C-alpha positions in Angstrom: -131.9 128.5 135.6 -134.4 128.7 132.8 -137.6 126.8 133.1 -138.6 124.3 130.5 -141.4 126.5 129.5 -139.1 129.3 128.7 -137.0 127.2 126.3 -137.7 127.3 122.6 -137.0 125.0 119.7 -133.9 125.7 117.5 -134.7 128.3 114.9 -133.4 126.3 112.0 -133.5 122.5 112.6 -132.6 122.0 108.9 -129.1 123.4 109.6 -127.5 121.5 112.5 -124.5 123.1 114.1 -122.6 119.8 114.6 -121.5 117.2 112.0 -122.9 114.2 113.7 -121.2 110.8 114.0 -118.8 109.9 111.2 -119.9 107.6 108.3 -119.0 103.9 108.6 -116.2 102.4 106.7 -116.9 101.1 103.2 -118.7 97.8 102.6 -116.3 94.9 102.7 -114.2 96.1 105.7 -114.1 94.3 109.1 -112.4 94.8 112.4 -112.1 91.0 112.8 -109.5 88.7 111.2 -110.6 87.6 107.7 -110.9 83.9 108.6 -112.6 84.4 112.0 -115.5 82.1 111.0 -113.8 79.7 108.6 -115.1 76.2 109.0 -118.2 77.4 110.9 -121.8 77.5 109.9 -124.1 80.4 110.6 -127.9 79.9 110.4 -129.8 83.2 109.8 -133.6 83.2 109.9 -135.1 85.9 107.7 -131.8 85.8 105.9 -133.2 86.2 102.5 -133.8 89.9 102.7 -133.2 93.1 104.6 -131.2 93.2 107.8 -131.0 89.4 108.0 -129.3 89.3 104.7 -127.0 92.1 105.7 -125.9 90.2 108.8 -125.4 87.0 106.8 -123.2 88.9 104.4 -120.8 90.0 107.1 -120.4 86.5 108.4 -119.8 85.3 104.9 -117.0 87.9 104.4 -115.3 86.4 107.5 -115.3 82.9 106.0 -118.6 81.4 107.4 -120.7 79.0 105.5 -124.3 80.2 105.6 -127.7 78.5 106.0 -130.5 80.9 105.2 -134.0 80.2 106.4 -137.2 81.9 105.3 -140.8 81.2 104.5 -140.4 82.5 101.0 -138.4 80.5 98.5 -138.2 83.4 96.1 -136.3 85.5 98.7 -133.9 82.7 99.4 -132.9 82.2 95.7 -132.0 85.8 95.3 -130.0 85.9 98.5 -128.2 82.7 97.7 -127.0 84.0 94.3 -126.0 87.4 95.8 -124.2 86.1 98.9 -122.6 83.2 97.0 -120.5 85.8 95.2 -118.6 86.4 98.4 -117.0 83.0 98.0 -118.7 81.1 100.7 -121.1 78.1 100.7 -124.7 79.3 100.9 -127.4 76.8 101.6 -131.1 77.6 102.0 -134.2 76.0 103.6 -137.8 77.0 103.4 -139.2 76.9 106.9 -142.0 78.4 108.9 -140.3 79.0 112.3 -143.7 78.6 114.0 -143.5 74.9 113.2 -141.1 73.1 115.6 -141.3 69.9 113.5 -140.1 71.6 110.4 -137.4 73.3 112.4 -136.1 69.9 113.6 -136.2 68.7 110.0 -134.0 71.6 108.8 -131.5 71.0 111.6 -131.4 67.3 110.8 -130.9 67.9 107.1 -128.2 70.5 107.4 -126.5 69.8 110.7 -126.2 71.9 113.8 -124.9 75.4 113.1 -122.2 77.0 115.2 -124.1 80.3 115.3 -127.8 81.0 115.2 -129.1 84.5 114.2 -132.8 85.0 114.9 -133.7 87.8 112.5 -137.1 86.7 111.3 -140.0 88.8 112.7 -143.4 90.1 111.8 -144.7 93.6 112.3 -147.2 96.3 111.2 -148.6 99.4 112.8 -152.1 99.4 114.4 -153.9 100.9 117.3 -154.0 98.3 120.1 -157.8 98.2 120.1 -157.9 97.4 116.4 -155.7 94.2 116.8 -157.7 91.1 116.1 -156.7 87.8 117.8 -155.3 86.5 114.6 -153.2 89.7 114.1 -151.8 89.4 117.6 -151.0 85.7 117.2 -149.4 86.3 113.7 -146.8 88.8 115.1 -146.2 87.2 118.5 -146.0 83.6 117.1 -143.3 84.6 114.6 -141.4 87.1 116.6 -141.3 85.5 120.0 -142.5 81.9 119.7 -140.6 81.2 116.4 -137.5 82.7 118.0 -137.9 80.4 120.9 -138.5 77.3 118.8 -135.4 78.0 116.7 -133.3 78.6 119.8 -134.6 75.6 121.7 -133.6 73.3 118.9 -130.2 74.9 118.7 -129.7 74.7 122.4 -130.8 71.1 122.7 -128.5 69.9 120.0 -125.4 71.6 121.5 -126.3 70.5 125.0 -126.6 66.9 123.8 -123.3 67.1 121.9 -121.4 69.0 124.6 -120.4 71.7 122.1 -120.3 75.5 122.5 -122.5 77.8 120.4 -123.6 81.3 120.1 -127.1 82.8 119.5 -128.0 86.4 118.5 -131.6 87.6 118.7 -132.5 90.7 116.7 -134.7 92.8 119.0 -136.1 96.3 119.2 -135.7 99.2 121.5 -139.3 99.3 122.4 -138.7 96.2 124.4 -137.6 98.7 127.0 -139.8 101.7 126.2 -143.0 100.2 124.9 -144.2 100.9 121.4 -147.4 102.8 120.9 -148.9 101.6 117.7 -147.0 98.3 118.0 -148.4 96.6 121.1 -148.1 93.1 119.5 -144.5 93.6 118.3 -143.2 95.5 121.4 -144.6 92.8 123.7 -143.0 90.1 121.6 -139.7 91.8 121.5 -139.8 92.3 125.2 -140.2 88.6 125.5 -137.2 88.0 123.2 -135.1 90.3 125.4 -136.1 88.4 128.5 -135.4 85.1 126.7 -131.8 86.3 126.0 -131.3 87.2 129.7 -132.8 83.9 131.0 -131.0 81.5 128.6 -127.6 83.2 129.1 -127.8 82.1 132.7 -129.2 78.7 132.1 -126.9 77.7 129.2 -123.8 79.6 130.1 -122.4 76.7 132.1 -122.6 74.5 129.0 -120.7 77.0 126.7 -123.7 78.5 124.9 -123.8 82.3 124.8 -126.8 84.3 123.8 -127.1 88.0 123.1 -129.6 90.5 121.7 -128.9 93.0 118.9 -131.2 96.0 118.3 -131.0 98.0 115.0 -131.8 101.7 114.6 -133.2 103.2 111.4 -131.2 101.4 108.7 -132.9 101.8 105.3 -133.1 98.6 103.3 -135.4 96.9 100.9 -137.4 94.9 103.4 -139.1 97.6 105.5 -142.7 98.0 106.7 -144.8 100.3 104.7 -145.0 103.0 107.4 -141.2 103.2 107.5 -140.9 103.3 103.7 -143.4 106.1 103.6 -141.0 108.3 105.6 -138.1 107.8 103.3 -139.0 110.4 100.7 -136.9 113.0 102.4 -133.6 111.3 103.6 -132.1 114.5 104.8 -135.0 115.0 107.2 -134.5 111.5 108.5 -130.8 112.3 109.2 -131.8 115.4 111.2 -134.1 113.3 113.3 -131.2 111.1 114.6 -128.8 112.2 117.3 -126.0 110.9 115.0 -127.4 113.2 112.3 -127.4 110.2 110.0 -129.2 107.0 109.6 -127.4 103.7 110.0 -126.1 101.3 107.3 -127.2 97.7 107.5 -123.5 96.5 107.4 -123.1 98.3 110.8 -125.6 95.8 112.3 -123.7 93.0 110.6 -120.4 94.1 112.1 -121.9 94.1 115.5 -123.3 90.6 115.0 -120.0 89.2 113.9 -118.3 90.6 116.9 -120.9 89.3 119.4 -120.6 85.7 118.1 -116.8 85.9 117.7 -114.1 84.4 120.0 -113.4 88.0 121.1 -116.7 88.3 122.8 -117.0 85.0 124.6 -117.5 86.7 128.0 -120.4 88.8 126.7 -123.7 87.0 127.2 -127.2 88.0 128.3 -126.5 91.4 126.8 -128.6 93.4 124.3 -126.5 95.7 122.1 -128.3 98.7 120.6 -126.9 99.9 117.3 -128.9 103.1 116.6 -126.8 106.1 117.2 -128.5 106.7 120.6 -131.8 107.4 118.9 -133.9 105.4 121.4 -132.5 107.4 124.3 -133.6 110.8 122.8 -135.6 113.0 125.1 -136.8 116.5 124.2 -136.2 119.4 126.6 -139.8 120.4 125.9 -142.2 117.5 125.5 -144.0 117.6 122.1 -147.8 117.6 122.0 -149.4 114.2 122.4 -151.0 112.9 119.2 -153.1 109.7 119.7 -151.9 106.7 117.8 -155.2 106.5 115.9 -154.6 110.0 114.6 -151.0 109.3 113.7 -152.1 106.4 111.6 -155.0 108.3 110.0 -157.7 106.3 111.6 -161.1 107.7 112.7 -162.6 107.3 116.1 -162.8 103.7 117.2 -165.9 102.0 115.9 -166.6 104.4 113.1 -164.5 102.8 110.4 
């Protein structure tokens, strides 16, 4: 048996020997019946852009009415116009999900949705020692506390009415692994994952299911600057994924529509990772350790 030290890297990583996972079906397709969500309302936080909008689009294709929530009215107007072309009702509400009073006002004005998708989050890369108290609070309050406030209001209303409901929380794989450079976000996402597992048990007896959904690298318009900076060479990104391709936002949307559908009623407390197994990658030979400060182009702590 060869030792790890004797193994070498592939001679030409630019020319993989295998084709990778097949491309997804074209946009507009679905594995679910066309009217699966007809007569139902789906509330999507962060639904004005990016993956939140992509998830909302797939619910709309299956007949759902949409309620898009965002802090930015400009984002909402564009998404409303775009998603309205799918032939569904699209309503919007400006809301800071860190404000439980405003959340209650949105629910009161628009009614209790059948499905809640918690997609809104905040994130940016930084060495942990550089994070200010305000930076920490900004990310944790939106990503974890805001998700809890939205979910609490949803749960309370369904509990009071005796009606079933479904919640999907968009998470991140570093909830399991930790996320060097993202201490604030990884801690918040770990909290979201735990919230999913806790509420599934508490609210299951009342007909409320809750699941997590973790995206892999799915290029879209609403990405952090560090991710956008790595998109100049798409082929290189493909080679860095076990699937030998990046994901398409609609693939996350298809997963979301399944988890909240009548066909997944017995699935609750689960977090589904849609990333082509990228988060489970391990090298046969460990690469050299590069400190986070160096990766981000920061000098020694205290010198800049």
